[in-house]
PDB file of N, CA, C and O in Angstrom:
ATOM      1  N   MET A   1      75.970  93.833 158.049  1.00  0.00           N
ATOM      2  CA  MET A   1      76.605  93.094 156.883  1.00  0.00           C
ATOM      3  C   MET A   1      75.801  91.931 156.333  1.00  0.00           C
ATOM      4  O   MET A   1      75.454  91.066 157.138  1.00  0.00           O
ATOM      5  N   GLU A   2      75.489  91.815 155.145  1.00  0.00           N
ATOM      6  CA  GLU A   2      74.752  90.761 154.613  1.00  0.00           C
ATOM      7  C   GLU A   2      75.775  90.042 153.687  1.00  0.00           C
ATOM      8  O   GLU A   2      76.666  90.695 153.144  1.00  0.00           O
ATOM      9  N   TYR A   3      75.650  88.687 153.503  1.00  0.00           N
ATOM     10  CA  TYR A   3      76.412  88.094 152.567  1.00  0.00           C
ATOM     11  C   TYR A   3      75.623  86.865 151.910  1.00  0.00           C
ATOM     12  O   TYR A   3      74.589  86.395 152.384  1.00  0.00           O
ATOM     13  N   ARG A   4      76.175  86.472 150.903  1.00  0.00           N
ATOM     14  CA  ARG A   4      75.469  85.324 150.037  1.00  0.00           C
ATOM     15  C   ARG A   4      76.572  84.579 149.478  1.00  0.00           C
ATOM     16  O   ARG A   4      77.611  85.145 149.138  1.00  0.00           O
ATOM     17  N   PHE A   5      76.376  83.218 149.357  1.00  0.00           N
ATOM     18  CA  PHE A   5      77.559  82.422 148.666  1.00  0.00           C
ATOM     19  C   PHE A   5      77.318  82.296 147.162  1.00  0.00           C
ATOM     20  O   PHE A   5      76.200  82.281 146.647  1.00  0.00           O
ATOM     21  N   GLY A   6      78.526  82.201 146.484  1.00  0.00           N
ATOM     22  CA  GLY A   6      78.501  82.054 145.138  1.00  0.00           C
ATOM     23  C   GLY A   6      79.400  80.870 144.711  1.00  0.00           C
ATOM     24  O   GLY A   6      79.906  80.118 145.545  1.00  0.00           O
ATOM     25  N   ASP A   7      79.566  80.742 143.449  1.00  0.00           N
ATOM     26  CA  ASP A   7      80.423  79.613 142.855  1.00  0.00           C
ATOM     27  C   ASP A   7      81.888  79.646 143.424  1.00  0.00           C
ATOM     28  O   ASP A   7      82.476  78.590 143.660  1.00  0.00           O
ATOM     29  N   ASP A   8      82.403  80.731 143.618  1.00  0.00           N
ATOM     30  CA  ASP A   8      83.845  80.925 143.964  1.00  0.00           C
ATOM     31  C   ASP A   8      84.130  81.375 145.159  1.00  0.00           C
ATOM     32  O   ASP A   8      85.312  81.494 145.483  1.00  0.00           O
ATOM     33  N   GLY A   9      83.042  81.727 146.087  1.00  0.00           N
ATOM     34  CA  GLY A   9      83.380  82.432 147.252  1.00  0.00           C
ATOM     35  C   GLY A   9      82.025  82.958 147.913  1.00  0.00           C
ATOM     36  O   GLY A   9      81.113  82.173 148.174  1.00  0.00           O
ATOM     37  N   ALA A  10      81.937  84.385 148.182  1.00  0.00           N
ATOM     38  CA  ALA A  10      80.793  84.948 148.814  1.00  0.00           C
ATOM     39  C   ALA A  10      80.935  86.440 148.284  1.00  0.00           C
ATOM     40  O   ALA A  10      81.942  86.997 147.845  1.00  0.00           O
ATOM     41  N   GLN A  11      79.570  86.960 148.455  1.00  0.00           N
ATOM     42  CA  GLN A  11      79.500  88.464 148.195  1.00  0.00           C
ATOM     43  C   GLN A  11      79.003  88.976 149.564  1.00  0.00           C
ATOM     44  O   GLN A  11      78.168  88.450 150.299  1.00  0.00           O
ATOM     45  N   ILE A  12      79.727  90.160 149.752  1.00  0.00           N
ATOM     46  CA  ILE A  12      79.392  90.906 151.023  1.00  0.00           C
ATOM     47  C   ILE A  12      78.794  92.287 150.657  1.00  0.00           C
ATOM     48  O   ILE A  12      79.262  93.012 149.779  1.00  0.00           O
ATOM     49  N   SER A  13      77.705  92.580 151.424  1.00  0.00           N
ATOM     50  CA  SER A  13      77.131  93.943 151.154  1.00  0.00           C
ATOM     51  C   SER A  13      76.703  94.660 152.318  1.00  0.00           C
ATOM     52  O   SER A  13      76.564  93.980 153.334  1.00  0.00           O
ATOM     53  N   GLY A  14      76.476  95.835 152.385  1.00  0.00           N
ATOM     54  CA  GLY A  14      76.050  96.603 153.487  1.00  0.00           C
ATOM     55  C   GLY A  14      77.294  97.221 154.126  1.00  0.00           C
ATOM     56  O   GLY A  14      78.259  97.664 153.504  1.00  0.00           O
ATOM     57  N   GLU A  15      77.143  97.191 155.437  1.00  0.00           N
ATOM     58  CA  GLU A  15      78.273  97.664 156.363  1.00  0.00           C
ATOM     59  C   GLU A  15      78.887  96.689 157.013  1.00  0.00           C
ATOM     60  O   GLU A  15      78.278  95.803 157.612  1.00  0.00           O
ATOM     61  N   PHE A  16      80.245  96.787 156.939  1.00  0.00           N
ATOM     62  CA  PHE A  16      81.070  95.636 157.636  1.00  0.00           C
ATOM     63  C   PHE A  16      81.705  96.332 158.830  1.00  0.00           C
ATOM     64  O   PHE A  16      82.575  97.194 158.703  1.00  0.00           O
ATOM     65  N   THR A  17      81.186  95.881 160.091  1.00  0.00           N
ATOM     66  CA  THR A  17      81.731  96.620 161.217  1.00  0.00           C
ATOM     67  C   THR A  17      81.996  95.546 162.471  1.00  0.00           C
ATOM     68  O   THR A  17      81.658  94.372 162.317  1.00  0.00           O
ATOM     69  N   PHE A  18      82.567  95.957 163.624  1.00  0.00           N
ATOM     70  CA  PHE A  18      82.670  94.961 164.706  1.00  0.00           C
ATOM     71  C   PHE A  18      81.448  94.049 164.964  1.00  0.00           C
ATOM     72  O   PHE A  18      81.640  92.871 165.265  1.00  0.00           O
ATOM     73  N   THR A  19      80.336  94.497 164.868  1.00  0.00           N
ATOM     74  CA  THR A  19      79.140  93.812 165.212  1.00  0.00           C
ATOM     75  C   THR A  19      78.916  92.670 164.311  1.00  0.00           C
ATOM     76  O   THR A  19      78.121  91.787 164.631  1.00  0.00           O
ATOM     77  N   ASP A  20      79.570  92.636 163.203  1.00  0.00           N
ATOM     78  CA  ASP A  20      79.497  91.451 162.227  1.00  0.00           C
ATOM     79  C   ASP A  20      80.462  90.392 162.562  1.00  0.00           C
ATOM     80  O   ASP A  20      80.558  89.453 161.772  1.00  0.00           O
ATOM     81  N   HIS A  21      81.232  90.411 163.679  1.00  0.00           N
ATOM     82  CA  HIS A  21      82.274  89.481 163.881  1.00  0.00           C
ATOM     83  C   HIS A  21      81.667  87.946 163.867  1.00  0.00           C
ATOM     84  O   HIS A  21      82.315  87.096 163.257  1.00  0.00           O
ATOM     85  N   ALA A  22      80.648  87.635 164.413  1.00  0.00           N
ATOM     86  CA  ALA A  22      80.142  86.266 164.580  1.00  0.00           C
ATOM     87  C   ALA A  22      79.588  85.888 163.285  1.00  0.00           C
ATOM     88  O   ALA A  22      79.752  84.705 162.990  1.00  0.00           O
ATOM     89  N   SER A  23      78.999  86.585 162.486  1.00  0.00           N
ATOM     90  CA  SER A  23      78.438  86.175 161.120  1.00  0.00           C
ATOM     91  C   SER A  23      79.643  86.031 160.047  1.00  0.00           C
ATOM     92  O   SER A  23      79.644  85.199 159.140  1.00  0.00           O
ATOM     93  N   PHE A  24      80.590  86.902 160.277  1.00  0.00           N
ATOM     94  CA  PHE A  24      81.696  86.845 159.297  1.00  0.00           C
ATOM     95  C   PHE A  24      82.470  85.568 159.566  1.00  0.00           C
ATOM     96  O   PHE A  24      82.813  84.845 158.630  1.00  0.00           O
ATOM     97  N   LYS A  25      82.742  85.285 160.799  1.00  0.00           N
ATOM     98  CA  LYS A  25      83.393  84.085 161.177  1.00  0.00           C
ATOM     99  C   LYS A  25      82.703  82.811 160.653  1.00  0.00           C
ATOM    100  O   LYS A  25      83.360  81.950 160.068  1.00  0.00           O
ATOM    101  N   ALA A  26      81.376  82.691 160.864  1.00  0.00           N
ATOM    102  CA  ALA A  26      80.628  81.663 160.356  1.00  0.00           C
ATOM    103  C   ALA A  26      80.727  81.596 158.804  1.00  0.00           C
ATOM    104  O   ALA A  26      80.847  80.491 158.275  1.00  0.00           O
ATOM    105  N   MET A  27      80.685  82.637 158.111  1.00  0.00           N
ATOM    106  CA  MET A  27      80.941  82.725 156.819  1.00  0.00           C
ATOM    107  C   MET A  27      82.328  82.161 156.225  1.00  0.00           C
ATOM    108  O   MET A  27      82.457  81.363 155.296  1.00  0.00           O
ATOM    109  N   ILE A  28      83.176  82.682 156.877  1.00  0.00           N
ATOM    110  CA  ILE A  28      84.680  82.115 156.567  1.00  0.00           C
ATOM    111  C   ILE A  28      84.902  80.633 156.947  1.00  0.00           C
ATOM    112  O   ILE A  28      85.524  79.862 156.217  1.00  0.00           O
ATOM    113  N   ASP A  29      84.321  80.256 158.213  1.00  0.00           N
ATOM    114  CA  ASP A  29      84.393  78.760 158.409  1.00  0.00           C
ATOM    115  C   ASP A  29      83.676  77.960 157.435  1.00  0.00           C
ATOM    116  O   ASP A  29      84.045  76.804 157.228  1.00  0.00           O
ATOM    117  N   ARG A  30      82.562  78.522 156.738  1.00  0.00           N
ATOM    118  CA  ARG A  30      81.853  77.613 155.660  1.00  0.00           C
ATOM    119  C   ARG A  30      82.859  77.733 154.547  1.00  0.00           C
ATOM    120  O   ARG A  30      83.185  76.688 153.984  1.00  0.00           O
ATOM    121  N   LEU A  31      83.424  78.934 154.133  1.00  0.00           N
ATOM    122  CA  LEU A  31      84.298  78.895 152.897  1.00  0.00           C
ATOM    123  C   LEU A  31      85.578  78.056 153.129  1.00  0.00           C
ATOM    124  O   LEU A  31      86.104  77.464 152.187  1.00  0.00           O
ATOM    125  N   LEU A  32      86.036  78.012 154.282  1.00  0.00           N
ATOM    126  CA  LEU A  32      87.171  77.050 154.434  1.00  0.00           C
ATOM    127  C   LEU A  32      86.903  75.588 154.495  1.00  0.00           C
ATOM    128  O   LEU A  32      87.774  74.722 154.410  1.00  0.00           O
ATOM    129  N   SER A  33      85.502  75.361 154.665  1.00  0.00           N
ATOM    130  CA  SER A  33      85.184  73.702 154.511  1.00  0.00           C
ATOM    131  C   SER A  33      85.158  73.354 153.083  1.00  0.00           C
ATOM    132  O   SER A  33      85.280  72.174 152.755  1.00  0.00           O
ATOM    133  N   ASP A  34      85.002  74.316 152.174  1.00  0.00           N
ATOM    134  CA  ASP A  34      85.081  73.986 150.770  1.00  0.00           C
ATOM    135  C   ASP A  34      86.607  73.908 150.424  1.00  0.00           C
ATOM    136  O   ASP A  34      87.380  74.762 150.858  1.00  0.00           O
ATOM    137  N   ARG A  35      87.008  72.921 149.675  1.00  0.00           N
ATOM    138  CA  ARG A  35      88.337  72.694 149.448  1.00  0.00           C
ATOM    139  C   ARG A  35      88.962  73.401 148.263  1.00  0.00           C
ATOM    140  O   ARG A  35      90.092  73.067 147.905  1.00  0.00           O
ATOM    141  N   SER A  36      88.274  74.392 147.609  1.00  0.00           N
ATOM    142  CA  SER A  36      88.953  74.966 146.420  1.00  0.00           C
ATOM    143  C   SER A  36      90.228  75.766 146.865  1.00  0.00           C
ATOM    144  O   SER A  36      90.368  76.271 147.978  1.00  0.00           O
ATOM    145  N   SER A  37      91.088  75.807 145.897  1.00  0.00           N
ATOM    146  CA  SER A  37      92.460  76.401 146.147  1.00  0.00           C
ATOM    147  C   SER A  37      92.414  77.971 146.337  1.00  0.00           C
ATOM    148  O   SER A  37      93.308  78.561 146.944  1.00  0.00           O
ATOM    149  N   SER A  38      91.353  78.593 145.799  1.00  0.00           N
ATOM    150  CA  SER A  38      91.193  80.090 145.882  1.00  0.00           C
ATOM    151  C   SER A  38      89.783  80.561 146.068  1.00  0.00           C
ATOM    152  O   SER A  38      88.874  80.202 145.320  1.00  0.00           O
ATOM    153  N   VAL A  39      89.619  81.391 147.104  1.00  0.00           N
ATOM    154  CA  VAL A  39      88.254  81.812 147.483  1.00  0.00           C
ATOM    155  C   VAL A  39      88.114  83.348 147.212  1.00  0.00           C
ATOM    156  O   VAL A  39      89.028  84.095 147.559  1.00  0.00           O
ATOM    157  N   THR A  40      87.083  83.797 146.650  1.00  0.00           N
ATOM    158  CA  THR A  40      86.964  85.179 146.314  1.00  0.00           C
ATOM    159  C   THR A  40      85.752  85.802 147.190  1.00  0.00           C
ATOM    160  O   THR A  40      84.630  85.298 147.241  1.00  0.00           O
ATOM    161  N   LEU A  41      86.151  86.976 147.872  1.00  0.00           N
ATOM    162  CA  LEU A  41      85.132  87.872 148.489  1.00  0.00           C
ATOM    163  C   LEU A  41      84.705  88.994 147.627  1.00  0.00           C
ATOM    164  O   LEU A  41      85.565  89.824 147.332  1.00  0.00           O
ATOM    165  N   ASP A  42      83.606  89.127 147.218  1.00  0.00           N
ATOM    166  CA  ASP A  42      83.163  89.962 146.406  1.00  0.00           C
ATOM    167  C   ASP A  42      82.785  91.318 147.184  1.00  0.00           C
ATOM    168  O   ASP A  42      81.810  91.362 147.934  1.00  0.00           O
ATOM    169  N   LEU A  43      83.549  92.320 146.974  1.00  0.00           N
ATOM    170  CA  LEU A  43      83.084  93.672 147.841  1.00  0.00           C
ATOM    171  C   LEU A  43      82.404  94.783 147.104  1.00  0.00           C
ATOM    172  O   LEU A  43      82.255  95.912 147.573  1.00  0.00           O
ATOM    173  N   GLY A  44      82.029  94.424 146.008  1.00  0.00           N
ATOM    174  CA  GLY A  44      81.388  95.348 145.109  1.00  0.00           C
ATOM    175  C   GLY A  44      80.163  96.060 145.621  1.00  0.00           C
ATOM    176  O   GLY A  44      79.891  97.176 145.179  1.00  0.00           O
ATOM    177  N   GLN A  45      79.387  95.457 146.558  1.00  0.00           N
ATOM    178  CA  GLN A  45      78.254  95.955 147.203  1.00  0.00           C
ATOM    179  C   GLN A  45      78.443  96.340 148.592  1.00  0.00           C
ATOM    180  O   GLN A  45      77.461  96.657 149.263  1.00  0.00           O
ATOM    181  N   LEU A  46      79.740  96.343 149.138  1.00  0.00           N
ATOM    182  CA  LEU A  46      80.128  96.716 150.450  1.00  0.00           C
ATOM    183  C   LEU A  46      80.173  98.392 150.380  1.00  0.00           C
ATOM    184  O   LEU A  46      80.880  98.990 149.569  1.00  0.00           O
ATOM    185  N   GLN A  47      79.450  98.946 151.199  1.00  0.00           N
ATOM    186  CA  GLN A  47      79.346 100.346 151.186  1.00  0.00           C
ATOM    187  C   GLN A  47      80.355 100.871 152.286  1.00  0.00           C
ATOM    188  O   GLN A  47      80.982 101.901 152.038  1.00  0.00           O
ATOM    189  N   PHE A  48      80.530 100.259 153.412  1.00  0.00           N
ATOM    190  CA  PHE A  48      81.396 100.814 154.440  1.00  0.00           C
ATOM    191  C   PHE A  48      82.144  99.755 155.187  1.00  0.00           C
ATOM    192  O   PHE A  48      81.584  98.678 155.394  1.00  0.00           O
ATOM    193  N   ILE A  49      83.294  99.959 155.586  1.00  0.00           N
ATOM    194  CA  ILE A  49      84.027  99.177 156.321  1.00  0.00           C
ATOM    195  C   ILE A  49      84.812  99.955 157.399  1.00  0.00           C
ATOM    196  O   ILE A  49      85.370 101.015 157.114  1.00  0.00           O
ATOM    197  N   ASP A  50      84.856  99.391 158.714  1.00  0.00           N
ATOM    198  CA  ASP A  50      85.578 100.139 159.697  1.00  0.00           C
ATOM    199  C   ASP A  50      86.763  99.424 160.047  1.00  0.00           C
ATOM    200  O   ASP A  50      87.001  98.371 159.455  1.00  0.00           O
ATOM    201  N   SER A  51      87.651  99.911 161.057  1.00  0.00           N
ATOM    202  CA  SER A  51      88.881  99.249 161.536  1.00  0.00           C
ATOM    203  C   SER A  51      88.702  97.713 161.812  1.00  0.00           C
ATOM    204  O   SER A  51      89.494  96.839 161.460  1.00  0.00           O
ATOM    205  N   ALA A  52      87.604  97.543 162.456  1.00  0.00           N
ATOM    206  CA  ALA A  52      87.361  96.092 162.927  1.00  0.00           C
ATOM    207  C   ALA A  52      87.074  95.329 161.670  1.00  0.00           C
ATOM    208  O   ALA A  52      87.628  94.232 161.595  1.00  0.00           O
ATOM    209  N   GLY A  53      86.444  95.634 160.839  1.00  0.00           N
ATOM    210  CA  GLY A  53      86.165  94.910 159.574  1.00  0.00           C
ATOM    211  C   GLY A  53      87.591  94.676 158.743  1.00  0.00           C
ATOM    212  O   GLY A  53      87.870  93.648 158.127  1.00  0.00           O
ATOM    213  N   LEU A  54      88.331  95.719 158.850  1.00  0.00           N
ATOM    214  CA  LEU A  54      89.631  95.531 158.194  1.00  0.00           C
ATOM    215  C   LEU A  54      90.490  94.321 159.018  1.00  0.00           C
ATOM    216  O   LEU A  54      91.145  93.464 158.424  1.00  0.00           O
ATOM    217  N   GLY A  55      90.384  94.393 160.295  1.00  0.00           N
ATOM    218  CA  GLY A  55      91.047  93.385 161.152  1.00  0.00           C
ATOM    219  C   GLY A  55      90.585  91.977 160.784  1.00  0.00           C
ATOM    220  O   GLY A  55      91.369  91.039 160.635  1.00  0.00           O
ATOM    221  N   MET A  56      89.176  91.884 160.638  1.00  0.00           N
ATOM    222  CA  MET A  56      88.688  90.594 160.304  1.00  0.00           C
ATOM    223  C   MET A  56      89.167  90.033 158.910  1.00  0.00           C
ATOM    224  O   MET A  56      89.460  88.852 158.726  1.00  0.00           O
ATOM    225  N   LEU A  57      89.207  90.919 158.053  1.00  0.00           N
ATOM    226  CA  LEU A  57      89.809  90.597 156.743  1.00  0.00           C
ATOM    227  C   LEU A  57      91.117  90.058 156.882  1.00  0.00           C
ATOM    228  O   LEU A  57      91.391  89.063 156.212  1.00  0.00           O
ATOM    229  N   LEU A  58      92.048  90.594 157.708  1.00  0.00           N
ATOM    230  CA  LEU A  58      93.401  90.130 157.918  1.00  0.00           C
ATOM    231  C   LEU A  58      93.277  88.736 158.678  1.00  0.00           C
ATOM    232  O   LEU A  58      94.092  87.869 158.365  1.00  0.00           O
ATOM    233  N   LEU A  59      92.433  88.484 159.540  1.00  0.00           N
ATOM    234  CA  LEU A  59      92.194  87.231 160.377  1.00  0.00           C
ATOM    235  C   LEU A  59      91.770  86.115 159.317  1.00  0.00           C
ATOM    236  O   LEU A  59      92.247  84.983 159.387  1.00  0.00           O
ATOM    237  N   ALA A  60      90.835  86.491 158.314  1.00  0.00           N
ATOM    238  CA  ALA A  60      90.565  85.576 157.209  1.00  0.00           C
ATOM    239  C   ALA A  60      91.782  85.184 156.306  1.00  0.00           C
ATOM    240  O   ALA A  60      91.972  84.030 155.922  1.00  0.00           O
ATOM    241  N   ARG A  61      92.528  86.163 156.023  1.00  0.00           N
ATOM    242  CA  ARG A  61      93.775  86.116 155.224  1.00  0.00           C
ATOM    243  C   ARG A  61      94.651  85.029 155.838  1.00  0.00           C
ATOM    244  O   ARG A  61      95.101  84.067 155.215  1.00  0.00           O
ATOM    245  N   ASP A  62      94.830  85.275 157.050  1.00  0.00           N
ATOM    246  CA  ASP A  62      95.661  84.308 157.917  1.00  0.00           C
ATOM    247  C   ASP A  62      95.237  82.729 157.944  1.00  0.00           C
ATOM    248  O   ASP A  62      95.984  81.753 157.876  1.00  0.00           O
ATOM    249  N   ALA A  63      93.774  82.774 158.065  1.00  0.00           N
ATOM    250  CA  ALA A  63      93.209  81.503 158.159  1.00  0.00           C
ATOM    251  C   ALA A  63      93.274  80.684 156.810  1.00  0.00           C
ATOM    252  O   ALA A  63      93.527  79.479 156.825  1.00  0.00           O
ATOM    253  N   PHE A  64      93.038  81.380 155.649  1.00  0.00           N
ATOM    254  CA  PHE A  64      93.270  80.820 154.428  1.00  0.00           C
ATOM    255  C   PHE A  64      94.724  80.512 154.159  1.00  0.00           C
ATOM    256  O   PHE A  64      95.055  79.506 153.530  1.00  0.00           O
ATOM    257  N   GLY A  65      95.599  81.398 154.647  1.00  0.00           N
ATOM    258  CA  GLY A  65      97.049  81.143 154.388  1.00  0.00           C
ATOM    259  C   GLY A  65      97.455  79.661 155.124  1.00  0.00           C
ATOM    260  O   GLY A  65      98.085  78.758 154.573  1.00  0.00           O
ATOM    261  N   LYS A  66      96.989  79.653 156.352  1.00  0.00           N
ATOM    262  CA  LYS A  66      97.278  78.493 157.025  1.00  0.00           C
ATOM    263  C   LYS A  66      96.624  77.162 156.420  1.00  0.00           C
ATOM    264  O   LYS A  66      97.050  76.049 156.727  1.00  0.00           O
ATOM    265  N   ALA A  67      95.691  77.336 155.648  1.00  0.00           N
ATOM    266  CA  ALA A  67      95.067  76.196 154.996  1.00  0.00           C
ATOM    267  C   ALA A  67      95.655  75.955 153.514  1.00  0.00           C
ATOM    268  O   ALA A  67      95.294  75.066 152.743  1.00  0.00           O
ATOM    269  N   ASP A  68      96.585  76.881 153.295  1.00  0.00           N
ATOM    270  CA  ASP A  68      97.354  76.844 152.069  1.00  0.00           C
ATOM    271  C   ASP A  68      96.492  77.113 150.772  1.00  0.00           C
ATOM    272  O   ASP A  68      96.579  76.454 149.736  1.00  0.00           O
ATOM    273  N   ARG A  69      95.628  78.207 150.992  1.00  0.00           N
ATOM    274  CA  ARG A  69      94.541  78.544 150.015  1.00  0.00           C
ATOM    275  C   ARG A  69      94.767  80.062 149.904  1.00  0.00           C
ATOM    276  O   ARG A  69      95.382  80.687 150.768  1.00  0.00           O
ATOM    277  N   LYS A  70      94.252  80.618 148.820  1.00  0.00           N
ATOM    278  CA  LYS A  70      94.447  82.016 148.401  1.00  0.00           C
ATOM    279  C   LYS A  70      93.019  82.663 148.679  1.00  0.00           C
ATOM    280  O   LYS A  70      91.976  82.114 148.326  1.00  0.00           O
ATOM    281  N   LEU A  71      93.070  83.813 149.307  1.00  0.00           N
ATOM    282  CA  LEU A  71      91.876  84.655 149.433  1.00  0.00           C
ATOM    283  C   LEU A  71      92.035  85.841 148.589  1.00  0.00           C
ATOM    284  O   LEU A  71      93.061  86.521 148.601  1.00  0.00           O
ATOM    285  N   VAL A  72      91.036  86.078 147.872  1.00  0.00           N
ATOM    286  CA  VAL A  72      90.972  87.267 146.727  1.00  0.00           C
ATOM    287  C   VAL A  72      90.014  88.179 147.064  1.00  0.00           C
ATOM    288  O   VAL A  72      88.918  87.725 147.391  1.00  0.00           O
ATOM    289  N   LEU A  73      90.200  89.554 147.061  1.00  0.00           N
ATOM    290  CA  LEU A  73      89.060  90.581 147.329  1.00  0.00           C
ATOM    291  C   LEU A  73      88.798  91.075 145.948  1.00  0.00           C
ATOM    292  O   LEU A  73      89.729  91.291 145.171  1.00  0.00           O
ATOM    293  N   ARG A  74      87.438  91.275 145.598  1.00  0.00           N
ATOM    294  CA  ARG A  74      87.083  91.545 144.338  1.00  0.00           C
ATOM    295  C   ARG A  74      86.432  93.032 144.489  1.00  0.00           C
ATOM    296  O   ARG A  74      85.848  93.366 145.521  1.00  0.00           O
ATOM    297  N   ALA A  75      86.560  93.745 143.558  1.00  0.00           N
ATOM    298  CA  ALA A  75      85.747  94.995 143.387  1.00  0.00           C
ATOM    299  C   ALA A  75      85.594  95.983 144.579  1.00  0.00           C
ATOM    300  O   ALA A  75      84.523  96.562 144.762  1.00  0.00           O
ATOM    301  N   PRO A  76      86.607  96.161 145.341  1.00  0.00           N
ATOM    302  CA  PRO A  76      86.133  97.165 146.543  1.00  0.00           C
ATOM    303  C   PRO A  76      85.974  98.488 145.761  1.00  0.00           C
ATOM    304  O   PRO A  76      86.638  98.727 144.751  1.00  0.00           O
ATOM    305  N   CYS A  77      85.071  99.323 146.274  1.00  0.00           N
ATOM    306  CA  CYS A  77      84.689 100.670 145.626  1.00  0.00           C
ATOM    307  C   CYS A  77      84.327 101.613 146.804  1.00  0.00           C
ATOM    308  O   CYS A  77      84.140 101.170 147.938  1.00  0.00           O
ATOM    309  N   GLY A  78      84.238 102.880 146.504  1.00  0.00           N
ATOM    310  CA  GLY A  78      83.863 103.975 147.412  1.00  0.00           C
ATOM    311  C   GLY A  78      84.687 103.977 148.679  1.00  0.00           C
ATOM    312  O   GLY A  78      85.910 103.847 148.634  1.00  0.00           O
ATOM    313  N   GLN A  79      84.128 104.101 149.626  1.00  0.00           N
ATOM    314  CA  GLN A  79      84.851 104.170 150.993  1.00  0.00           C
ATOM    315  C   GLN A  79      85.754 102.933 151.254  1.00  0.00           C
ATOM    316  O   GLN A  79      86.879 103.042 151.742  1.00  0.00           O
ATOM    317  N   VAL A  80      85.192 101.752 150.899  1.00  0.00           N
ATOM    318  CA  VAL A  80      86.043 100.607 151.071  1.00  0.00           C
ATOM    319  C   VAL A  80      87.328 100.659 150.233  1.00  0.00           C
ATOM    320  O   VAL A  80      88.384 100.237 150.704  1.00  0.00           O
ATOM    321  N   LYS A  81      87.256 101.135 149.088  1.00  0.00           N
ATOM    322  CA  LYS A  81      88.551 101.142 148.321  1.00  0.00           C
ATOM    323  C   LYS A  81      89.333 102.320 148.774  1.00  0.00           C
ATOM    324  O   LYS A  81      90.558 102.234 148.695  1.00  0.00           O
ATOM    325  N   ARG A  82      88.781 103.447 149.252  1.00  0.00           N
ATOM    326  CA  ARG A  82      89.657 104.482 149.937  1.00  0.00           C
ATOM    327  C   ARG A  82      90.321 103.994 151.077  1.00  0.00           C
ATOM    328  O   ARG A  82      91.482 104.320 151.325  1.00  0.00           O
ATOM    329  N   MET A  83      89.598 103.159 151.857  1.00  0.00           N
ATOM    330  CA  MET A  83      90.181 102.637 153.295  1.00  0.00           C
ATOM    331  C   MET A  83      91.326 101.661 152.827  1.00  0.00           C
ATOM    332  O   MET A  83      92.368 101.631 153.481  1.00  0.00           O
ATOM    333  N   PHE A  84      91.179 100.920 151.795  1.00  0.00           N
ATOM    334  CA  PHE A  84      92.292  99.938 151.281  1.00  0.00           C
ATOM    335  C   PHE A  84      93.383 100.756 150.826  1.00  0.00           C
ATOM    336  O   PHE A  84      94.507 100.314 151.062  1.00  0.00           O
ATOM    337  N   GLY A  85      93.297 101.792 150.261  1.00  0.00           N
ATOM    338  CA  GLY A  85      94.401 102.611 149.831  1.00  0.00           C
ATOM    339  C   GLY A  85      95.106 103.337 151.042  1.00  0.00           C
ATOM    340  O   GLY A  85      96.333 103.413 151.092  1.00  0.00           O
ATOM    341  N   LEU A  86      94.303 103.856 151.997  1.00  0.00           N
ATOM    342  CA  LEU A  86      94.947 104.410 153.145  1.00  0.00           C
ATOM    343  C   LEU A  86      95.707 103.391 153.970  1.00  0.00           C
ATOM    344  O   LEU A  86      96.766 103.716 154.507  1.00  0.00           O
ATOM    345  N   THR A  87      95.257 102.297 154.080  1.00  0.00           N
ATOM    346  CA  THR A  87      95.914 101.219 155.045  1.00  0.00           C
ATOM    347  C   THR A  87      96.816 100.390 154.351  1.00  0.00           C
ATOM    348  O   THR A  87      97.415  99.492 154.943  1.00  0.00           O
ATOM    349  N   LYS A  88      96.987 100.636 152.992  1.00  0.00           N
ATOM    350  CA  LYS A  88      97.876  99.620 152.126  1.00  0.00           C
ATOM    351  C   LYS A  88      97.234  98.300 152.032  1.00  0.00           C
ATOM    352  O   LYS A  88      97.976  97.375 151.701  1.00  0.00           O
ATOM    353  N   PHE A  89      95.865  98.009 152.285  1.00  0.00           N
ATOM    354  CA  PHE A  89      95.485  96.811 152.131  1.00  0.00           C
ATOM    355  C   PHE A  89      95.702  96.131 150.688  1.00  0.00           C
ATOM    356  O   PHE A  89      96.012  94.947 150.559  1.00  0.00           O
ATOM    357  N   ASP A  90      95.516  96.958 149.697  1.00  0.00           N
ATOM    358  CA  ASP A  90      95.683  96.640 148.415  1.00  0.00           C
ATOM    359  C   ASP A  90      97.180  96.032 148.107  1.00  0.00           C
ATOM    360  O   ASP A  90      97.416  95.495 147.025  1.00  0.00           O
ATOM    361  N   THR A  91      98.155  96.153 149.120  1.00  0.00           N
ATOM    362  CA  THR A  91      99.394  95.430 149.012  1.00  0.00           C
ATOM    363  C   THR A  91      99.352  94.094 150.052  1.00  0.00           C
ATOM    364  O   THR A  91     100.232  93.235 149.985  1.00  0.00           O
ATOM    365  N   LEU A  92      98.485  94.030 150.804  1.00  0.00           N
ATOM    366  CA  LEU A  92      98.462  92.888 151.641  1.00  0.00           C
ATOM    367  C   LEU A  92      97.518  91.734 151.197  1.00  0.00           C
ATOM    368  O   LEU A  92      97.499  90.673 151.820  1.00  0.00           O
ATOM    369  N   PHE A  93      96.760  91.952 150.145  1.00  0.00           N
ATOM    370  CA  PHE A  93      95.721  91.174 149.604  1.00  0.00           C
ATOM    371  C   PHE A  93      95.846  91.052 148.121  1.00  0.00           C
ATOM    372  O   PHE A  93      96.401  91.983 147.537  1.00  0.00           O
ATOM    373  N   SER A  94      95.390  89.993 147.405  1.00  0.00           N
ATOM    374  CA  SER A  94      95.166  89.905 146.189  1.00  0.00           C
ATOM    375  C   SER A  94      93.808  90.685 145.881  1.00  0.00           C
ATOM    376  O   SER A  94      92.739  90.308 146.362  1.00  0.00           O
ATOM    377  N   VAL A  95      93.912  91.711 145.111  1.00  0.00           N
ATOM    378  CA  VAL A  95      92.666  92.509 144.934  1.00  0.00           C
ATOM    379  C   VAL A  95      92.462  92.626 143.393  1.00  0.00           C
ATOM    380  O   VAL A  95      93.311  93.007 142.587  1.00  0.00           O
ATOM    381  N   GLU A  96      91.274  92.258 143.146  1.00  0.00           N
ATOM    382  CA  GLU A  96      90.777  92.181 141.649  1.00  0.00           C
ATOM    383  C   GLU A  96      89.784  93.526 141.504  1.00  0.00           C
ATOM    384  O   GLU A  96      88.993  93.894 142.373  1.00  0.00           O
ATOM    385  N   ASN A  97      89.984  94.114 140.330  1.00  0.00           N
ATOM    386  CA  ASN A  97      88.996  95.366 140.162  1.00  0.00           C
ATOM    387  C   ASN A  97      87.842  94.874 139.324  1.00  0.00           C
ATOM    388  O   ASN A  97      86.920  95.637 139.035  1.00  0.00           O
TER     389      ASN A  97
END
């Protein structure tokens, strides 16, 4: 997984798996340090996500919720969008197309 920060959050690209735990946590910690009310994770360039990646998104959602902030997932496509549909993640998150 690779990521880069933008004006309203971060863009994630590549493959998001268990091995990305440390870098994802560091990214989320940095996003939490910014005090905006809503943070967007752009998933348009993310090609693959496994169950561990899905679990990390849930942990991020909980962390933002505890901080009284909104986490928005933007533009999941391909395998990521299919995983969201199968796991009903599209009902657990605010997802923008």
